[in-house]
N, C-alpha and C positions, 0 to 999 in steps of 0.2 A: 233653465230654472236655476236660480241662485241657491247654493247649499247653505245651510245654517252655519254659523261660525263655529259651533261646537263640533260639527262634523268635519270641518276643515282641520280643526285642532287635532281631532282623533286620527285623521288620515296622516297628519304630520308625524304624530308619535309612532304610528305603525310603520311608516317609511323609515323612521329613525332606527327602530328596532331591527327592521329587515337589513338595513345597511350595516348596522353594527354586527349582526350575525354573520354577514357575508364578508366582512373586512378581514384581511390577512392578519395572522397572529404574530408574525415576525416582529422582534424587538421587545416583546413582553417578557418580563422576568418569570422564571419557573415558579410553579405553585409551591409555596413553602410546605415542608413536611419533615418526617423523620429522615436523618441522613442514611443513604444507602450503604455507605462505607464508614461506619463510625470509628473503626480502628485506624483509619488513615490519619496521619499527622498533618494538619494544615500547614502548607508552606508559607508561613507568614513573612511579610516583607519588613525588614528593619526600617526604622525611621530614616528619612532622607535618602533612601536608596533610589527612589523614583518620584516623579510628580504624582500628585493625588489622582489624576485621571487614569494613570497607568495602574496604580495600585487598585483602583476601583474595578477596572476591567479584569485584573487578575483575580480579585475576590469574587467577581461575578462568575468567572470561569470555574472557580472552586465550588461555588454554589451549584452550578450546572452539573458538575461531577457528582456531588452528593445527592442531586435529584435524579441521577441515573441517566442524564443526557451526556453520554460519553463523547459522541461526535461533536456536539456543541461545545463541550468543555475543551476538546482538543483544538477546535477552530479558534476559540477565544485565547487559549494560552499561546497558540502559534501567532496570533495577531499581536499579542503583547510583545512577544520576542521579535517580531518583525519591526515593531516600533522602537523597541529598546533591547537589542540582543544581549546586553550584559545583565538583564534582570533575571538572575539565577533562580528566584522562587518559581518562575514559570517553567523553567527546565524541570524542577522537581515536580511541578504540577503535571507535566506531560509524562513523567515517570509514573505517577500515580494513576493516570489514565490507562497506561499500559498494564499496570498491576490490576486495575479493575477489569481489564479484558483478559487477564491471565496470560498476557504476553510478557512473561517474566524476563526473558533475555532481551526483549525489546526495551524493557524498562531500564535496564542497567546503564546504557549510555546516557540517558537523560539525567539520571541521578549523578553519574560521574561528571557530567558537565557542570551541574550545580556545585559539586564538591570541588571541582577544579577552581571555580570562582571563590568558593568559601568552604575550606576543608572542615570547618567545625559546624556546618549547617545541619542541625539536628534532624529536621524533617527529611532531608535527603539521605542522611546516614541511616535513619530507621527504614526508609523506603528501600534503600539499597540492600539493607540487611534482609528485609522480607523477600526481595527478589532473589538474592543469593540462596536463602534458605529453601525457597521453592525450587531452585535448580539443583539442589543437593549439595551445595557448597556450605556445609555447616560451619567449618572453620572460618571462612570469609564472612559469613553472616554474624558469627559470634564476635569477630574483630570489629565489624561495623557497629554492632549494638554496644560493644564496650566503649568505643570512641564516643558514641552518643551519650552514654551514661557519664563519661568523664566530662563532656561538654555541658551536660545538664543533670547534675547529681540528684535533683529533686524528682526525677522520674522513677519512683519506687517500683511501679509495675514493670517497667522495662528492666530494672535491676534484677527483679525476681526472675524474669524471663531469661536473662543472661545466666543466672545460677542454674536454672533448669536445663538450659542448653549445655552448660558445662558438664553437669551431672550425666545427662543422657549421652553426650558425646564421649565422656569418660568411660561409661559403661560399654558403649559400642566399641570404642577403641580397645578396651581391655579384652573384650570377647574376641575381636579380630586378631589382636596380638597373640593371645593364647592359642588360638586356632593355628595361626601361622607358625608359632614355635613348636606346637605339637606335630605339625606336618614337616618340620625340619626347615622351614623357610625363615631362618634366623635373621637374615638381613631385613626382610619385610617386617618381622616382629620388632626389630630394633627401631626402624623408622617410625612405626606406629607409637611405640612407647616414648620415643623422643618427642613426637608431636604432642602426646598427652602430657608429658612433663612440661613442655613449653606452655601449655594452657594451665597446668596446675603444678608449679615447681615445688611447692611445699608438701607434696604428698609422699610420705615415706614408703607407702605401698608401691607406688609406681617406680621409685628408685630401686626398691628391692626386686621387683619383677624384671626390670631392665638388667640389673646386676646378674640375675639368674641366666638371662639370655646371653649376656656377654661371656659369662663363665662357660656356658655350653659351647660357645663359638671359639673358645680359646683365648679370648681377649681378657686376660686375668687382671691387667692393670686397670682397664676401664671398669671391669666388674667390681674391683675393690673400691674405686671412687664412688660408685653408686651405692654399694652396700654400706660404706661408712657414712655416706650422706643420709641414708635411711636410718641408721642408728643414731645419728646426731639429731634428726628431726623427731624421732620417737625412741628415746633411750630406754623405755620400759618394754620394748618389743624384743623378746629373746630370739625370734627368727632371724632378725638382722645380724645379730652377733654370731649365730650358728653359720650363717652364710659367709660372714667375714672369716670365721674359722676355717670353713671349707676352702675358701680362696687361698688363704695363707698356707693351708696344708698342701694344696695343689702346687704352690710355689716353693714347697719344701722349707718354708719358714715355720718350723715346728713349734718353737717357743711362742711365737706370736699367735699361732693357731690355738695352742693350749690356753693362752690368755683370753682369746675371744670366746672359746667354749666355756671357760670359767665365768665370764661375764654373763653368758646365757644361762648357765646353771645357777648363778646367784639370783636370777629373775625367776627361773622355773626349773627347779632341780629335777633330775631324772637319772635313772641308772645308765641309760644310753650315753648321756653326756659325761658322766663320771668315768665310764669305760673309755670313752674317746680321750679324755684328758689324761688318764693313766697311760694309755697306749702311746700318746704323743710324748709324754715325759720319757717313756722308755725308748722311743725312737730317737728323741733328741739326745738322750744320754748315749745311745748306741752310736749315733752319728759323730759324737765327740770322742769315741773310743779309738784306740790305735788300730791300725790295719790288721794286726795279728788277732785282735778280738773280733773284728768284723768278719774275718774269714772263717770263724769257727764252724758255723752252720753248714758250710759247703765242704768242709775239710774231710778227707778220708781218715785222718787220724788227728788226735789232739795231744798237745804237750801238757805237762804238769802246770806250766805257767798259764796256759789257756784255761785249764780246769779251775785253777785258783781264781782267775779273773771272773770266770762264770759264777762261781760260788760267791765270791766277794761282792759282785755287783747285785746278784739276785737275793742273797740272804744277808744283806748288810745289817738290817735291824737285829736279826737273830744273833749274828756274830758279835755285835756290840753289846748285847745283853748277856752273853756267855761270860763265865768266869775266866779271866785272862791268866795265862801263865806269866810268871814273874819275868822271865827273859827267854828269848829265842835267839840263838846264835846261828847265823847262816853265812857261809863264806862265799857263796856263788850267786847272790841275787843283786849285788850292787850294780846299778845302771840298767837292770832288766826292766822292760816296759811294764811288767805286771807286778813289780816289787811291792806297791802298797797293798794289793790284794793277797799276795803271798804272805806278807806279814800278818794280815788280818786272819786268814784261815789257819795259819800255824799257831798264832797266839790263842785262838779259840779251840784248838785241838781237832779241827776238822781234817786237816792234812798234816802229815808228819814230816819232820826234819830227820834226815838219816843220821845214824850214829856218828858219822864223820863230819857232822855239821854242814852238810850240803843239802840243798833242796832239789837239785838237778832239774831246773826249770825247763830244759829242752828235752827231757826224757819223754818217751811216748807213754800215754796212759793206757793201761790194759784194764780189762773188766774187773780183775781183782782189785786194782787201785780205785776204780770208781765205786765198787761195792764198799770198800773200806771207808772212803770219804763220805759216802751216803749214810753208812751206819753211824758214823760219828755225828753227822748233822741230825739224824733221826733221834739220837740220844739227847741232843739239845732241845729238840721239839718235844720229846717225851717228858723232859723235866718241867716244861711249862704247861703241857697239855696231857696229863696222865690218862684221862678218860679216852682221849683219841688214841693214845699209844697202847691202850689195853688190847686193841685188835691185833697188834703186832707181837704181843708177848708170846715167847716160846714158839717161834715159827719153825716148822719142820717140813719145808717143801722137799721134794725128791728131785735130785739131779742125777742123771745117769753117769756123769763123769766126776762127781764130787761127793765124797762120803761125808756123813755127819761128823765124823771125827776129824775131818780136815781142819787145819788152822784157819782157813778162809771161809769155812762153811757158815759160821754165825753171821758174818757180815753179808755174804751173798744171800742167805736165807731172809735176813731182815729187810734187805733192799727189795727183794722180790715180794715178800709178804706185804710191804707198805705200798707196793705199786710203783716204786721208783725205778726198778729195773725189771726185765722179763727174761725168763729162760729162753734158750734158742728153740727153734721149731722141733728139733729132734729130742728135746728134753734135757740137753746138756746145758751147762753154764759157761764153760770155756773161759776159765780164769785168765789165760794168757792171750786171749784174742784182743787186738787193739780196738779201742773205742772210737767210733766215728764222731764227728762233730755234732751230727743230728742226734745221736744217742745221748751224748753228754748234755746237750741242750734240753732234751726231753726229760732227763733225769733231774736236772737242776730245777726246771719249771715245776715238776711234781713236788720236789722238796719245798719250793716257794709256796705252792698251794697248801701243803700240809702245815707249814709254819704260819700261814695266815688264817687258818681255821680257828673258830672259837672253841673254847673248852667244851 
């Protein structure tokens, strides 16, 4: 029986649908949708790099990648490269396929091949940076990203990421360097700081930190270079100048050290810095003094010339304010190393010239001589600071070997009462006992302290 025409038509449609449902899907483009890897940078092909059909197959491979078909994308990129091995965008494409699989080390050679062909290829630079970052090579990643920003300055998001990486890397490096330094691994700390400075050369903080490490390791010349660089980059930071001062002090360049401390004190005054500066000035002055003066502290005895120099150096201002004698004639001080100080102390009346017009600079100083000189100096202090001197008025200490009626008792009593000298442990004063260098220095330092006190 013959079927109606409409039944034949319906049967044809059904067969068509069945055949269509059973037909293979190969060759059909992926279903469009949101990209699976939106942060990946498309490896675009520059104009005239390849024929249009090659570019189309490359673009189709990228579309497969973003659809999640990694295997298909890999086959397509490989096919493009088989057809045209110099088509470097597909090398970058294979690198991104490896990135999508998290095969970060596998991705690197693909990006490197693309960059060998075109060193400024931004897509490969960024992909390579991502792979390096994932493998822990932050410095390499940062360098790759920086090259990409230089090639394409308009990538503001990438530029921000570079700054974040720099900051995070700097923080990590500083922590690691400080830990290494604290553990005594100075060479390791130096390498980390040098790497950080290479990434951020204008950081005064990093230069100061490295200078500290170099100083600890005894590399004073290198330490000074970095400390001065830190001060030049930030001239308002006192810590850099303090560090410069410490380095100069370690090099025994005392005048330069004092100058650096003074620069720090000008920015941030402190008692500690003032004391450092004063001590350095004293050390610098001491270093310039004759050997006879420098030997005083360790000497078992001191000469009158040495005592005159001690008093002249330490009480210079007090002596200059004292009423000077009209003339002092001495016949034995010409050419003596301490001649200027001998003249100063005799003109101020602190030390005496003998009746025969000699000073006897090489004579040994005894405790009676020191007490006499101290009492004369205390008289000058008392004239300027009467309230301070009230505590010394009418001193009457007891000495088992020195009666109050003795000619030298007033000087000895005043020196002891003011704290410039002390009796011996057995209660004696011992007028004729030679004075040691340490005793003379202690007495003069006490006089200097009293002369410097306020009224």
